[in-house]
N, C-alpha and C positions, 0 to 999 in steps of 0.2 A: 293243803298247799297247792295241789293241782288246780282247785277251784280259784284260789287267790291269783295264781298265775294266769288262768284263763280270763279272769276279770281284768287284769292289767293289760293283757293282749287285746281284749275287746275295747278297753279304754283307749289304747293307742290307735286302734282302727277307727274308733269314733272321732278322735281328734283329727286324724288324717282325712276322714270323709267330710267333716264339717268345717275344717279349717281352724276352728277354735270351739271349745266347749267350756263354758264357765258357769259356776254357781255362785258368783260373788254377790248377786242381788238377794240371795236367800240369807236371811238373818234369823237368829234365834231370839225370839221375843217372848221368852218364857214368862217373865213377870207380867207383861200386859195380858197374855193369854190366861194366866192364872187369875188375875183380877177380874177379867170378863167371866171366867168360869165360876167365880164366887158371887157373881151378880153385880159387880162394879161397872161403872160407866167409863169408857175410854174416850180420849180426846179424838178429834178428827184426824190429827196428825198420826196418832198411834194406830188408828184404824187403817189409815192409808198405807202405813209401813207394812202392816199385816197383809193388806191386799197385794202390795207389790211382791211380797214374799210368796204368796199363793200363786201369783201370775208366773213368777220365775220357776216355781215348782211345776206348774202345768206345762210351761215351755220345755223344761228338761224332760218331763214325762213324755210329751208328744214327740220330741226329737228321737227318743229311744224307741217309741212305739212304731215309728216309720220304717225302721230297719230290723224287724224281728229275726229274720233268718241269719243276718250277719252277726248279731249281738244277742244270742239267746240268754246268756247269764246276766248281762246288764238289763235285759228286758224283764227278768224276774225282779230285779231291784226297782225298776220303773213301775211295775205293777203294784209294788208295796206302797207307792205314793198315791193316795186317794185323789180323785179328781174333785177339787174344791173351787174350780173356776167360777161356778155360779155365785159363791160367796164373795169372791174378788169383784165380780161384776156388780153385785148388790152394793158393795162399798163404794166402788169408783163411780157408780151412777149417781151417788148422792153426796160424795165428798170430792171437792175440787183438789187440784194439785197442791194448793197451799194449805190444805187441811181444813178449809172452811166448808160448811154445809151448803150445797147448791140450792138455788131458789126453787128448783123443781123437785126437791126432795119430798115435799108434801104438797097437797093441793092449795093450802092457805099461806105457805111460807112466803111465796113471791109477793102476794098481795099485802101481807103484813109488813114486809120490808119496804114496799112502796110507801105505805103509810108512815113508816118510821122516817123515811127520807123527807117526805112532805112536811111532817110535823117539825122535824129538825130544822128544815129550811124556814118555817114560819118563826120559830123561836130566834134563830140567829138573825133573821131579818129585823125583828123587833129590837133585839139588843144592839145591832149595828146602827139603827136609827137613833137610839139613845146616845150611843158613843159619839156619833158624829153631829149631834145637835150643837148649834152654835152656842147655846146657853151653857153647854158642858165644857166649854173651853177653859182649861186650867183645872178641871175637876177630875178628869179621867187620867189615871197614871199611865196606862198602856192601852192602845186601841185593839187589843187582842182578846177574843172571847175565850174564857177559861172554863174548866170543869172542876167543880168541887163537890164531893159527895154525890155524884151522879146528877148534879144540877149545873145548868149553864149560868155563868156569872160574868160580871164586868169588874175591871180593876179600878178602884176609886181611891183617890188620895184620902188618907184618914182624916185630914183636917177639913175635907169637903163632904164628910159623911151625910150631912143634912140635905145636901143638894140632890142625893139619889135615894129616894125612899125605897126601902126594900129589906130583904133578909140577909144578914151578914153570915156567910158560911165559913169564912176563914180569914186569916190575916197573915201578912208576910212576917218573916223572922224579925225584921226591924220594926214592925208595927207601922210602917209608913204607908202600907197598902192594905186596903180592905177588899175582900172578894164578895161582892153584893149581888144578890138576885133581885132585880127590880120587881116591885109589886105588879107592874104592868105585864111582866112575862111569866108570872107564876102559873097561871092557868095554861098557857101555851106549853110551858116546860112539863107540867103535869101530864098533858096529853102525849107529849113526846116520850116521857118515861113509861107511860102505860103501854104504848106500842112497842117500845124497846123490851119491856119485860115479857110481853106476849111473844115477841120474836125469840127471846131466850128460851121460853118454855117450849116453843115449837122445835127449836134446834135440839134441845135436850131430849125431846121425844125421839128424834131421828137417831141421835147418838146412843140412846138407851136401846132402841130397837136393834141397831147394828151390833152393839156390844153384846146383846143377848144372843144374836146369831153366832157371833164368835165364841161366846161361852158355851153354847150348846154343841159346838164342833171342836171344842178345845182338845179333846183326845185325838181326833182325826188330824188336826193341825200339828200337834206335837209328834204324832206318828209320821206324818209326811216330812217334818223337819228332820227327824231321826233317820229316816230312809235317805233323805237328801244328804245327810252327813256321811252315811255309808258310801253313797255314790261319790261324794266329794273326795273321800279318802281314796277311792279307786282312781279317780281322775288325777289326784295328786301323785299317786304312785306311777301312773302312766306318764305324766309329764316329766317326772323325775327320771324315769327309765329312758325316755326320749333324750333328755339332756345328757344322760350318761352314754348314749348310743349303746344301750345294753341289750342283752338277749336273755331268753329263758334258758336256764341251765337244765340239762337232761337229768331226770331222776328215775331212770328205768329200774325195775326190780329184777334182781338176779333170779333166773328161772330155776336154778338148782337149790339155792339156799332160801329163797323167798324173802331175802333181805335186800336192802338197798346196796348198790355198788359203791365203790370207794370214791374218794375225791379225785377229780381230774380237771384241773384248771389250766386253760391255755391263754397265755397273754392276758392274765387278769391284772386289774389295776385297782389300787386303793381309791375309793370315790373322792377322798379329799385331796389326793395328789393329782388326779386327773391325767391329762396327756403328758404332764411333766414327769411323772413317775416312771421308773423302769418297770416294764411288765413282768409279771411273775407267772411262770409255768410250773405246775406241780402235779405229779401223778402218783397216787397211792394205789394199793391193791388189796382185795379181800384176803389175799394170802399173807400179807403183813400189815400191821396196823399202827406201828410206832415209827415216826420220822424224827430223827435226831438232827438238828440244824446247828452247825458250828460255824465259826468265822470270827473276824475282827469286830471290835467295838465300833458302833455306828456304821456297821456294814450292811444292815438291812434285815437282820434276823427277826427282831421284834416286829418290825413293820410287816414282815411276811406272815407271821402267825396272826397278827391283827387283821390283815387283809383276808385271810381264809375265814376267820371267825365272822367278820363283818359281812362278807359275801354270803356266807351260809345263813346268817340272820336275815339279810335282805331277801334271799331266795325264798325263805320260809314265810316271809311277810308278803310275798307276791310282787316284789320289786325285781325287775330284770337287772342282771349283774353286768358290770363292765368287763367283759371277757370275750374271747374269740369263739366262733362256732365250734361245737364239739365238746365244750366244757360240760362237766357233770358234777352234780352235788347231791349227795344223799339227803333224805329228810331225817334230821336228827330229833330224838326225843328230848334233847337238852344240849345246850352249848355252854360249856363251863370254861372259865379262864382265870388264871392266876398270873397277872401281869402287873409289873410296877412295884412300888414300895409303899406298903400300908402301915409303916411303923407309927406308933402313937406314944408320945411322951406322957400324956395324961393317963392313959390306960396301961402304962408300963409294958408296951408291946414293942419288941425289936423287929427289925426287918426279917430276920430268920424266923422268929416266932409267928409273925403275921403270915408268912408263906406256909408254914406247917399247919396253922389253923385253917387257912383257906383250903389247903390240900385235903385235910380231914373232911371238911364239909363236902368237897367235890366228890371224893371217893365214896362217901356215904350215899350220894344221890345219883351218880352216873351209872350208865349201863353200857352194854355192847352196842347200843344204838345211839350213843352220845358222842359228842365231839369235845376233846380236851385240848386246851391250849395252855402250856406251862412255860413261863419265861424264866430262864436262869435257875433251873432246878438244882438244889444243893448249894446255892450261893450264900454269901453273907455268913459263913461259918468256916471252920477249919477245912481246907481244901480236900484233905484225904477223907475226912468224915462226910463232908458234903458230897464228894464223888460216890462214896459208898451208898448214901441215902438215895442219890439220883439213880444209880444202877438198880437198886432194889425197887424203887417206884416204877421204873421202866419195865422191869421184869413182871411186876404185878399187873401193869396195864396190858402188857403183851399177852399174859396168860388169860386175861378176861376179854381180850379182843376188842378193846376200846380204842377207837381211832384217835390218835394222839399226835400232836406236834409239840416238840419241846425245843428250847434253845439252851445251849450250855457252852461253857468254856473248858470243861473237863475233857481232856484227851482220852482218859480211860473210859469215859462214857461212849465216845465215838468209837473206840476200839471194840467195846462190847457190842455195839450196834452192827459193826462190820462182821462179827462172827456169829450173830444170831439171825436166823432166817426170818424171824418174826419182826425184825426191825430193818430200817434202812438209814443210810447217812445222806445228808445234803449239806452244802456249804456255800458260804459267800466268800468271794476271793478279793484280793487286792490286785490292782494293776501293777505288774512287776516293774514297770518303768518309773512310775512316780509314787507307788505305794498308796494310791488313793482307792477308796472302795469303788467297785464296779456295780454294786447293787444287783448283780445277776446271780440267781441261785443255780447251783449245779447239783443235780441229783446223782446219787451214787458215790459221791466223793466226800470224805471227811475234810474238815477245814482246820485251820490253825488261828489262834488269836493274834499272831504277829505283834505281840506286845512290844518286843525289842525293836522291830522295824518301825512301828508306829511312834514309839518314844523317840527314836532317832529322827524321824521326819518332823516331829513336833519340836525338836530342838533340845532334847535332853543331852547333857554333856556326854561326849564319847567315852570319857573315863568311867563314868558311872555305868553306861550301857555295857562296856567291856567287863567290868567287875560283876555286873548282874549276870552276864552270860556264864561266868565261871561258877556261879552258885546254882546253876541249873543242874538237876540230877542226871545221872547217866541214863536212867530209865526214861526220863522226859525227852532227852535228846534222841534216844533210840526210837521212841514213838513218833517224834516229829519227823525224823528221817524216813520212817516207814510211811507216814502220811504223804510226805513229799514224793517218794517213789511211786506210791499208788496213784497220786494225782497226776504225775507226769505220764505214767503208762495209760491211764484212762483218757487223758487229753490227746495222746498220740492215737489211740483207737478212735476217739471221737473225730479227729481230723480226717483219718482214713475213711470213716463212715460218711463224712460230709462229701469227700471226693467221689465216693462210690454213688452216693445219692444224687449228686450233681450229674454224673455220667448217666445214671439211670434215667433222670429226667430228660436229658438230652436225647437219649435213645428213644424214649417214649414220644418226645416231640417229633422226631424224624418219622417214627412209625405212624403217628397220627397224620402227618403231612402226606405220607405215601398213601395211606388209606383214603384220604380226601381226594388225591389225584386219581386213584383207581376208581373210586365212586364216580368222579366227574367223567372219566373216560367211558365207563360203562353206561352212564346216563346219555352221553352224547352219541355213543355208538348206536344205541337203540333209537335215538331221534333220527340219525342219518338213515338207518335201515328202514324206519317207518316212512321217511320222506321218499326214498327210492321206490319202495313198494307202492306208495300212493301214486307217484309219477308213472310207474310202469302200468298200473291199473288204468290210468287215464289214457295212456298211449294205446293200450290193448283195446279199449272201448272205441277209440278213434279208428283203429285198423279194422275192427269188426264193421264199423259203419261204412268204410270204404269198400270192403269186400261185398257188403250187401249191395252197394251201388254198382259194383262190377257185375254181380249176378243179374241185377236188374237190366244193366246195359246189354249183357249177353242175351237175355230173354227178349229184349227189345229188338236186337239185331236180327234174331231169328224170325221175327214177325214184321220186319220193315224192309223196304227197298233202298235204304240209305246206302250211299256209296262206301266202299272199303276205306277210301281216304278219310272220310268223315269219322268212321268208326275208329281208325287208327289214331286220329287226333284226340279223340276222347280217352283212349287207352293211355296215350302218352301223358295227358294231363293227370290222369289218375296215378300213374307211376311217379310223377313228380311229387304229388301230394304224399305218397307213401314214403318216398325218400326223405321228405322234410320231417316226417314223424318218426323216423327210425331212431332207436336209442343206441347211441354210440358207446362202445366199451372203451374204458380208459386204456391208454397205451400201456403195454407191459413194461416198457422202459421209459424212464424220464430223462429227457435231454438235459445234460449237465450244463450249468452256466459256463460261459467262456472265461469267467474270472470270479472266484468266490470272495475276493476281497472287495468290500464296498465301504464307502464312507459318504458323509453328508456332502451334497453338491454333485455327486456322480450323476451322469445322464445314463439312464438304463431303458431297456425295452422289456415289456411283459410278454413272455412267450405265449403264443397261441392267440394273442389278442391284437397284435399289430399296433400296440400303443407305446408311446415314448413319453417318459417323464423324468423329473429330477428328484433325487432323494433329499427330503427336507429333515427327516429324523431317521436314526438307525439304532435299534436296540439289539446289541450283540447277544444278550442273554436269551431273549425270546426269538431272535432271528427274524424279526419283523421290521420292515422299513416303511416309512410314510412317504408316499409319492405325491408330487404335484403334477397333475396331468391337465394342462390348460388351467381352468378355474376349479377343477375337481381335485379333492384330496382323498386318498385312500390308503389303507394299510395293506401291504402285500408281503407274503412269505418270500424270503430272498431266493428260495429254490426255484422260483418262477421268474427270476430276473437275469438278464444278460446286460453286460456293459455295452453301451452304444459305441461302435467303432467308426461310425460315419464322421465325416469332416465337421459337419455342423451338429454339435452335441447338445445344443440347447434348443428345445422346441420353441417355435415362434409364439410369443404371447398373443400376437395379433391373430394367429390361426390356431386356436385351441383344438386339441384332438377331439373329434366328435365320435359319439357312440351311435351305431346303427340300430335299427329297430330289432334286429335279430341277434344283437350282441349284448350280453349282460356282463358288465365289468364286475359287478359285486359278487356274482356267483362263482367267479374264478379266482378270487383273492382270499387270503387269510382274513377271517371276518373281524370287523370293527363295529363298535356301537355308535359310531359317528360318521356322518357324511357331510362334506363341504361342497356346496353348490353355488357359492358366491360368484356373481358376475355372469351366470348363465341365464338364458331366456326361460320363460315360464314353461313352455311346452316340453322341451327335452328334460328340464328339471323334474317335472311331474312324472315322466317316464322312469327316470332314474330313481326317484323316490318310491314309486310303486314296487320296483324290483327290490330296492333296499329293504322296504318293510316286509315283503314276502320272505326274503332270505333271512332277515333278522328273526322272524318268527320260527322258521325252520331250524335255526341255530340255537334256539332256546333263550333268546334275549327277551327280557321283559320290558326294558326301557332303552330307548335310543334317542339320539340327538341329531337334528338337522340344522346345520349352520348355513344361513342364507344371507347374513349381513343385514344392515339397516337400509342404506340407499334411499330410494324413493318409496320403498315399502311395497312395491308392486309384487315382487317375488314372494315376500312374506305373506301377502294377502292371498296369492294364488295357492301357496303351500297349505295355509291354514283352512282355506275354503275346501280344498281337496280332502283334508283330514276330517272335516266336519261330516259325521255320519259314515265314515269309512268303516267297512266291516272288520278290518283287522285292528282298529284303534279303539282303545278303552277311554283314553283321555289325552289331552295335550295342553301345552301352555308355554309361556315365555320361560327361557332358561337364562337368568341374569348372569350366572357364573361363566357362561360360555363367551358371550361377546356383547355385554351390555344388556340393557333392559329388553330390547326387541331384536337383537342380532342373531338369536338362535331359538329353536323350539324343541322342547322335550316331548316325546311321544311314549305313552304307556300302552303296550300291546295287550290284546286280549289273551 
């Protein structure tokens, strides 16, 4: 079974890799091959069909040989197909597509056929000259040259026979027309027939030779076709598995018992019902082997056991089953079923008798590794006796640990299953609102037949239903009430478990989100520390360089007569450079904004940057605001914003805020993956872009967007020329979703 499943899985992989894999061109030509094997001669058409089959076999074989690592099992099947491509070539090189032997099949055939054509042309020319002679006017019945007995003849009116001396080969049914070969053309026709016979002999030699080759390889050809049939079966199973959206059922062996685990089906479907059927979930255990299924008529009981049996058979045939992941099916040594009515009038067999006979045969052949499916055990006879037989059968099956699914309407059987640890109950229910079947199986709950309720729904008179209810025994009513109580209690427990499971999933989801946030913070913390460490190292190296310069200056002063003022000027310049390189510590306290309430349209200032802008977007959840500062758009954390209290709260669009060479707006704001530089000149735009790319890389961004607009295209050209060969850039291109075809550029960072 494992090998069959591997074959199917590899077949699915093969179909997926090749797009399609078909063996339709392979035909079984057993009769033709047998004739050739016995020394017979095949026609050109028969030989051509065999050649096409061999070519299809070779194509299938070569396809599988190209991927040996991916398809090891199918490769074994492919190796069983002998390579007969040389035979196919031998045939197709001598037989045309219409089945005729080619002129080049033998050295002489082409020349012989040329002589056939020439001699035929001479005969027909002579006959046409006779037909169209003026003297023959009124003599010729039809001016068409005919063939009679492999001879070329003309059609002459019978009463004009004497006017055309020649040999009469045939006459029409009416006797009005004679088919005469004129004496003038007998010699020419003889020559044509000689060449024709010579051609036939040459063609026959070709067909004989090719048929002999086929005959000598008949065993190999038949073997190849048999192997192809096996491969075709695998492909058919694979295609069917794909159509079912199936999967391979797990069949792990129990490590303690050495036997297969029990049935566990999750959302399984009957293949014939497809997506329209209600899925079936069923879980059995090695600790108990008998499942008793109860419920109303037409409620789904019989379909359930048929589904289990059919999926088990499919699984053992190597067909993937229509069920959810995690489904398990043991490998059974036999699948036995007694379903339906096998009564026979001719053999005097009743329904009950047929069930008992089937049951006897099954019990004689089944084992603890078998699967048993029994429908309506103990039915079609006295209810009390039938119930007793059903309980005895179940007890026998449980004692022998035979995995069994049975359906029944006997409440006493369900009651027995509830009290026996070797058995379990399952049921199909009716919708309490409309009393229609739900077709959903509930494990662990016994069911009822609901005969009274169904009869009422189907329109049986109330008077009859009420009288029927009176006839129910006290014991039956007690069992029904007990089943109802058990069902209600288990439903309540199931609902509680559903709530708990839902809450557990919610907690797990929150825990997962928190873990992701913690991981993100840890990763970014390390990036920031690495960036600070890298910057500090660079500053330290610059300071070392300046100190060396100072030492050199001191040494130079000692050996020079330069004035003190000149030396002081050099020292002052050095101090200025040191100050510009000093790493400033962040303020221990952060200035609070003068107003924490912000909204779209507010004019604000960015603390520490002397920049004023207007809020265009504000996300209260993330506390990030989008500012328009001149033609630049940036995302800024609101903790860095103050409302602008000056009289003129709207910055002049004619005088956009400019960024100095020593001020980096990007490194002071909460970081975004987009920068908007529309309307700016190329030179400051490139400076901003350089800082933006550098800070994006430090913040761990892998892809950013530069919005430059369309306009004349000059800004776009400058941006993309700068990106070409940039050390931080892996690739870039147009970003159509941002602002049209060329309004923005995406950049993938190294």
